C-alpha positions as CSV (number, residue, x, y, z in Angstrom):
1,M,-0.6,-0.6,22.1
2,S,-1.2,-2.0,18.4
3,Y,2.0,-2.7,16.3
4,L,1.6,0.3,14.2
5,D,-0.6,2.7,16.1
6,V,-1.5,6.0,14.0
7,R,-3.0,8.7,16.3
8,G,-4.6,12.3,15.8
9,L,-3.2,12.1,12.4
10,E,-3.2,16.0,10.9
11,K,-2.1,17.2,7.2
12,S,-2.4,20.2,4.9
13,F,-0.6,21.5,2.2
14,V,0.0,25.2,0.9
15,T,-1.1,25.8,-2.3
16,A,-1.6,28.6,-5.0
17,R,-5.6,28.5,-4.0
18,G,-5.0,28.6,-0.3
19,T,-4.5,25.4,2.4
20,T,-5.8,22.6,1.7
21,R,-6.6,20.3,4.6
22,V,-6.0,16.4,3.7
23,L,-6.0,14.5,6.9
24,A,-8.1,15.1,9.8
25,G,-7.1,13.8,13.0
26,L,-6.7,10.2,11.6
27,D,-6.5,7.3,13.8
28,L,-6.2,3.5,12.5
29,T,-4.0,0.7,13.8
30,L,-2.2,-2.4,12.6
31,E,-1.5,-6.1,14.6
32,Q,1.7,-7.7,13.5
33,G,1.1,-9.6,10.4
34,E,-1.8,-8.4,9.5
35,F,-3.1,-7.6,6.0
36,V,-5.1,-4.3,6.1
37,A,-6.5,-2.3,3.2
38,V,-7.1,1.7,3.0
39,V,-9.8,2.7,0.5
40,G,-12.1,6.1,0.3
41,Y,-13.0,9.1,-2.2
42,S,-10.9,10.4,-4.3
43,G,-8.6,12.4,-2.4
44,S,-9.3,11.5,0.8
45,G,-5.5,11.4,1.5
46,K,-4.7,7.8,0.9
47,T,-1.0,8.3,-0.4
48,T,-0.6,11.0,1.7
49,L,-1.2,8.6,4.5
50,V,1.1,6.3,3.2
51,S,4.1,8.5,2.5
52,L,3.5,9.9,6.4
53,I,4.0,6.5,7.6
54,G,6.7,5.9,5.6
55,G,8.5,9.1,7.2
56,L,8.8,10.9,3.4
57,L,6.3,13.5,5.2
58,A,6.0,15.0,8.8
59,P,2.3,15.5,9.9
60,D,1.2,19.1,11.3
61,R,-0.3,17.0,14.3
62,G,-1.0,13.6,16.0
63,S,1.8,10.5,15.8
64,I,3.1,7.3,14.3
65,T,4.4,4.6,16.2
66,L,6.0,1.3,15.1
67,D,6.5,-1.3,17.4
68,G,6.7,1.4,20.1
69,A,9.5,3.5,18.6
70,L,7.9,6.9,17.2
71,V,8.1,7.4,13.9
72,T,9.9,10.7,12.5
73,E,11.9,10.3,9.0
74,P,12.3,7.1,6.6
75,G,13.6,4.2,8.1
76,P,14.4,0.2,6.9
77,E,11.5,-1.1,9.0
78,R,9.2,0.4,6.5
79,G,9.5,-0.8,3.0
80,I,7.5,1.3,0.3
81,V,6.1,-0.1,-3.2
82,F,4.7,3.1,-5.2
83,Q,2.9,2.7,-8.5
84,Q,5.8,4.0,-9.9
85,Y,8.5,1.0,-10.8
86,S,11.6,3.4,-10.1
87,L,13.9,0.9,-11.4
88,L,17.2,1.6,-12.5
89,P,17.5,0.7,-16.4
90,W,20.6,-0.3,-17.1
91,M,20.6,-2.7,-14.5
92,S,19.4,-6.3,-14.7
93,V,16.6,-7.8,-12.2
94,F,19.3,-9.5,-10.0
95,D,21.6,-6.0,-9.9
96,N,18.3,-3.5,-9.5
97,V,16.9,-6.0,-6.1
98,A,21.1,-6.7,-4.9
99,L,21.4,-2.9,-4.7
100,A,19.0,-2.9,-1.9
101,V,20.4,-6.1,-0.5
102,D,23.3,-4.6,-0.5
103,A,22.6,-1.1,0.9
104,V,21.2,-3.0,4.5
105,N,23.7,-5.9,4.5
106,K,27.0,-4.1,4.8
107,G,29.8,-6.2,6.2
108,V,28.2,-9.4,4.9
109,P,30.1,-11.6,3.1
110,A,29.5,-11.1,-0.7
111,G,28.5,-14.7,-1.5
112,E,25.8,-14.6,1.5
113,R,24.1,-11.3,-0.1
114,K,24.2,-12.9,-3.4
115,S,22.4,-15.5,-1.7
116,I,19.8,-13.3,0.1
117,T,19.4,-11.6,-4.0
118,E,18.8,-15.2,-5.4
119,E,15.7,-15.9,-2.5
120,L,14.1,-12.3,-3.0
121,I,14.0,-13.2,-6.6
122,T,12.9,-16.7,-6.4
123,L,10.3,-15.5,-3.8
124,V,8.8,-13.3,-6.7
125,N,9.1,-15.5,-9.3
126,L,11.5,-13.8,-11.3
127,A,14.5,-16.4,-11.5
128,P,14.4,-17.3,-15.3
129,A,14.4,-13.5,-15.7
130,R,16.8,-12.4,-13.3
131,W,19.6,-11.1,-15.9
132,K,17.1,-9.2,-17.8
133,R,16.6,-5.3,-17.8
134,P,13.5,-3.3,-17.2
135,R,12.9,-2.6,-20.7
136,E,12.8,-6.3,-21.2
137,L,10.3,-6.9,-18.3
138,S,6.0,-6.7,-18.4
139,G,4.6,-4.3,-15.6
140,G,4.0,-6.9,-13.3
141,M,7.2,-8.5,-13.6
142,R,8.7,-4.6,-13.3
143,Q,6.1,-4.5,-10.1
144,R,8.1,-7.4,-8.6
145,V,11.2,-6.6,-8.8
146,G,9.9,-3.4,-6.8
147,I,8.2,-5.6,-4.4
148,A,11.2,-7.7,-4.1
149,R,13.0,-4.8,-3.3
150,A,10.9,-3.5,-0.9
151,L,11.2,-7.0,1.1
152,A,15.1,-6.9,0.8
153,V,15.2,-4.3,3.9
154,E,13.5,-6.9,5.9
155,P,11.0,-4.2,6.7
156,A,8.3,-4.7,9.4
157,V,5.7,-3.1,7.6
158,L,5.3,-3.1,3.9
159,L,3.6,0.3,2.6
160,M,1.9,-0.3,-0.8
161,D,0.1,2.3,-2.7
162,E,-2.2,1.5,-5.6
163,P,0.7,-0.7,-6.9
164,F,-0.9,-2.6,-9.5
165,S,-3.2,0.1,-10.7
166,A,-1.2,0.8,-13.8
167,L,-1.6,-2.9,-14.8
168,D,-4.2,-4.5,-17.5
169,A,-7.0,-6.7,-15.6
170,Q,-5.8,-9.6,-16.3
171,T,-1.9,-8.9,-15.0
172,R,-3.4,-7.4,-11.8
173,T,-5.7,-10.6,-11.2
174,L,-2.3,-12.6,-11.6
175,M,-0.3,-10.2,-9.4
176,M,-2.9,-10.3,-6.5
177,D,-2.4,-14.1,-6.4
178,E,1.5,-13.3,-6.2
179,L,1.0,-10.9,-3.7
180,L,-1.1,-13.4,-1.4
181,G,1.3,-15.9,-1.8
182,I,4.4,-13.9,-0.7
183,W,2.0,-12.7,2.1
184,E,1.1,-16.4,3.4
185,R,4.9,-17.3,3.3
186,T,6.1,-14.3,5.1
187,R,3.4,-13.0,6.8
188,Q,4.7,-9.6,6.7
189,T,2.5,-7.1,8.0
190,I,0.9,-4.9,4.9
191,L,-0.9,-1.3,4.9
192,Y,-2.3,-1.9,1.0
193,V,-4.0,1.1,-0.4
194,T,-6.1,1.2,-3.5
195,H,-8.9,2.5,-5.0
196,N,-10.4,-0.9,-6.2
197,I,-13.1,-2.4,-3.3
198,Q,-13.2,-5.3,-4.7
199,E,-9.3,-5.8,-4.8
200,A,-9.5,-4.9,-1.0
201,V,-12.1,-7.2,0.0
202,F,-10.1,-10.2,-1.6
203,M,-7.0,-9.3,-0.2
204,A,-7.2,-7.9,3.5
205,D,-8.2,-8.7,7.1
206,R,-9.8,-5.6,7.3
207,V,-11.0,-2.8,5.2
208,I,-10.3,1.2,6.4
209,V,-12.5,3.4,4.4
210,L,-11.6,7.0,4.8
211,S,-13.7,9.7,4.7
212,R,-13.5,12.5,1.6
213,R,-10.9,15.1,2.3
214,P,-10.3,16.2,5.0
215,G,-9.6,12.4,5.5
216,E,-10.5,10.7,8.7
217,V,-11.7,7.0,9.2
218,L,-15.5,6.2,8.4
219,D,-15.7,3.0,8.9
220,V,-13.1,-0.6,9.6
221,V,-14.9,-3.4,7.6
222,P,-13.8,-6.4,8.8
223,I,-13.3,-9.8,6.1
224,K,-15.1,-12.8,7.0
225,L,-13.6,-15.0,4.1
226,P,-11.4,-18.1,4.6
227,R,-7.8,-17.7,4.0
228,P,-6.0,-19.0,1.5
229,R,-8.3,-16.5,-0.8
230,R,-8.7,-18.0,-4.1
231,E,-10.4,-16.9,-7.1
232,G,-14.5,-17.7,-7.5
233,Q,-14.5,-16.2,-3.8
234,Q,-16.0,-12.8,-5.4
235,G,-18.8,-14.7,-6.2
236,D,-19.3,-15.4,-2.3
237,P,-22.1,-13.5,-0.9
238,V,-20.2,-12.6,2.0
239,F,-17.9,-10.7,-1.0
240,V,-20.6,-9.4,-2.6
241,Q,-22.0,-8.4,0.6
242,T,-18.9,-6.7,2.0
243,A,-17.7,-4.8,-0.8
244,D,-21.8,-3.5,-1.5
245,R,-21.1,-1.9,2.4
246,I,-17.9,-0.8,1.2
247,W,-19.2,1.0,-2.2
248,G,-22.1,2.5,-0.3
249,L,-20.3,4.3,2.3
250,I,-17.7,5.8,-0.9
251,K,-20.7,6.2,-2.3
252,S,-22.5,8.3,0.2
253,Q,-19.3,10.5,0.1
254,A,-18.9,11.1,-3.3
255,Q,-22.6,12.3,-3.5
256,A,-22.1,14.9,-0.3
257,A,-18.6,16.2,-2.2
258,L,-21.2,16.9,-5.0
259,L,-23.4,18.9,-3.3
260,D,-20.9,21.0,-1.9
261,D,-19.4,21.8,-5.5
262,E,-23.4,22.8,-6.3
263,V,-22.8,24.7,-3.0
264,V,-19.9,26.6,-4.1
265,T,-20.9,27.0,-8.1
266,E,-24.0,28.5,-6.8
267,R,-22.3,31.0,-4.5
268,E,-19.9,32.0,-7.0
269,G,-22.6,32.5,-9.8
């Protein structure tokens, strides 16, 4: 069994317009220390997948196991970083991170907890800003605080749901480098959801491509680029070919969705 093992995952939501089937028997695996990206056509269930693995939602069918243990609820072994920063605005960088450190280190002496907090702040390159409040930070700096808080619980798997999508292009590139640097030092197991194909190819060991709704695994694309990854690799022929392959898969799903919409429109007309 793989380190993270998802089998036959199904999830539907009931709305005012009826029942929407979001995931349809999805299977995926992650090995320990792997960096895996998930991409897919809009509405393919990427965020729902993160919420299910994080224990924030319960599946209708299927199972999720982490290191052999069944996932049934949220737990510190799964850290989550969402698009939203969710920082406490009246607290400094240090205090926001310390809150997470203290929560999982009850009984540990205060001096040791402070050292852990300082190490995490240094890891995400925020030491000079440790006493600043969120309103004094850039978007990229706020997201670094979110990453430090997620790492504070020492999760077995770090789940990231489009964490850089709200950032400008330059900051996004810097944050990609920062995250890869952290991953190279910690070898944290990461499941990284993004809508950006180039981002997925640049960062991941494998890219899982989801079908349109209801989502299931359409393909698993290995990334055959050497590590460490560096700026400029986007021009590598292997990079271009891999990105084109993934785009072709997503484009085919988009075209099929448009055809279905046209059929529905004709029937309603």
